[in-house]
C-alpha positions, 0 to 999 in steps of 0.5 A, a space after each residue: 500500500 505504501 508503494 502504491 501511495 508513493 506512485 500516486 504522489 509521483 503521478 500527481 507531481 508529474 501532472 502538476 509540473 507541466 505547462 501552466 497555460 497562457 500567461 495572464 499578461 498575454 492576449 489569446 492569439 487569433 488562429 485559423 486552420 484551412 486547406 491551402 488547396 482542394 484535395 485531389 484523390 484522382 484514382 487513389 485513396 490518398 492525396 497530399 494536403 497542405 494545411 495553412 495555420 494563420 496566427 494573429 498575435 494580439 499580445 503586446 510582446 512577441 510570441 513564438 510558434 513552436 509546434 503545430 499538430 493537425 488532425 480531422 476528428 469525426 470525419 466519415 468520407 475523408 480526413 487527414 492523417 494526424 501529423 505534427 511539425 516543429 517551428 520556431 516562428 516569432 510573431 511580433 505584436 499585431 503581426 499575422 503569420 502563416 505556416 504550412 503543415 504537410 499532411 496526407 488525406 485519405 478517403 473511403 469513398 470515390 468522390 468525397 463531398 463532406 467539408 473537412 474538419 481541421 483541428 489544430 493544436 498549436 504550442 506557443 512560447 513567450 519568455 520561456 513559458 510554453 502553452 497550447 491553444 486549440 482551434 477547430 475549423 470546418 
């Protein structure tokens, strides 16, 4: 039992030591994720898909875009394989910057017609503090 208690305490400490979220003095950035071009499957079931992530820094200090992970949850006809890419893009106050994430789309039907849902998880850093923002676009 003592060993189990020690394990629980260790887990609680590990969970509590992660990112504390966006610093209170930093405004939440505006973000959007969208396909850069139509996905063309041709005669296959997979095709390249470029996802543009656009960020507007509304803070009064520069922020650094560190990492982007994209996925397409809840899709029935087609979706993109979850993928991530590391960046080191500094975005100045009031500046808008876009980055591209290259993914693979896959379909289960001949001519998909449903709109693609894109979920982007973006890691930012300011003054050594890292936090995560999430956006979903349809």
